[in-house]
C-alpha positions in Angstrom: -15.6 -23.6 -16.5 -13.0 -21.8 -14.3 -13.9 -19.3 -11.6 -11.8 -16.2 -11.3 -10.8 -15.4 -7.8 -11.2 -11.8 -6.6 -7.9 -10.0 -6.0 -6.6 -9.5 -2.5 -6.2 -5.8 -1.9 -4.5 -3.8 0.9 -4.3 -0.1 1.2 -1.1 1.9 1.7 -1.2 5.5 2.9 1.3 8.2 4.1 2.9 8.0 0.7 4.7 11.1 -0.6 3.0 12.6 -3.6 6.0 11.7 -5.8 5.7 7.9 -4.9 5.7 5.6 -7.9 4.4 2.2 -8.6 8.0 0.9 -8.9 9.0 2.3 -5.5 6.0 0.8 -3.8 6.5 -2.6 -5.6 10.2 -2.5 -4.6 9.3 -2.0 -0.9 7.0 -5.0 -1.0 9.5 -7.2 -2.9 12.2 -6.3 -0.5 10.1 -8.0 2.2 9.4 -11.0 0.0 5.9 -10.1 -1.2 4.9 -10.4 -4.9 2.7 -7.6 -6.1 0.2 -8.1 -8.9 -1.0 -4.5 -9.4 -0.7 -1.1 -7.8 -3.2 1.7 -8.3 -2.1 5.1 -7.1 -5.2 6.9 -6.0 -5.7 10.4 -7.3 -8.2 13.1 -6.4 -9.8 15.5 -8.9 -11.0 14.8 -12.4 -9.9 15.2 -16.0 -6.6 17.0 -16.3 -6.9 18.4 -12.8 -5.9 15.3 -10.8 -3.2 15.0 -8.2 -1.8 12.3 -5.9 -3.3 12.0 -2.5 -0.7 9.7 -0.8 -2.8 6.5 -1.1 -2.4 3.3 -3.1 -4.4 0.1 -3.5 -2.1 -2.9 -3.8 -3.3 -6.1 -5.3 -1.5 -9.3 -4.0 -1.7 -12.9 -5.2 -4.3 -15.1 -3.6 -3.1 -17.3 -0.8 -1.4 -14.6 1.3 -2.6 -13.9 4.8 -3.4 -10.2 4.4 -3.2 -9.4 8.1 0.3 -10.7 8.2 1.3 -8.7 5.1 -0.1 -5.5 6.8 1.7 -6.3 10.0 5.1 -6.9 8.3 4.8 -3.9 5.8 3.4 -1.3 8.2 6.0 1.3 9.0 8.4 0.2 6.2 10.0 3.0 4.2 8.9 4.3 0.8 10.6 7.5 -0.4 11.9 8.0 3.1 8.4 8.0 4.8 6.9 5.1 6.8 4.0 3.5 5.0 0.7 2.9 6.8 -0.6 -0.4 5.5 -4.2 -1.4 6.2 -6.9 -3.8 5.1 -9.5 -1.0 4.9 -8.8 2.3 3.1 -11.6 3.9 5.1 -10.0 3.5 8.5 -9.3 6.8 10.0 -5.6 7.6 10.4 -4.3 7.5 13.9 -2.9 11.0 14.6 -0.6 9.5 17.2 0.8 6.9 14.7 4.5 6.1 15.0 6.2 3.4 13.0 7.4 0.3 14.7 11.0 0.6 16.1 13.5 -0.5 13.5 10.8 -0.7 10.7 12.2 2.2 8.6 
């Protein structure tokens, strides 16, 4: 009997509303990270949903998520610096600035 491992998930915010799964995946692959699945979070219900600039990104097991966050934080997606965190419920830092040279 095999045991399925739970996916490793990190959260990406500060995405423009027009961000796509392909653009987010390309940003991660550019830095050498394979992506298993991306879920763009939307608010609302039924036909009245809209993007809210947040995505849950599933990564393969075996990666050190803190290292992924550190390397990906501030990288560009659609011309905006991504904020990459382990917990989607962290409050955004209003004084956030991307790392020099990250974009």
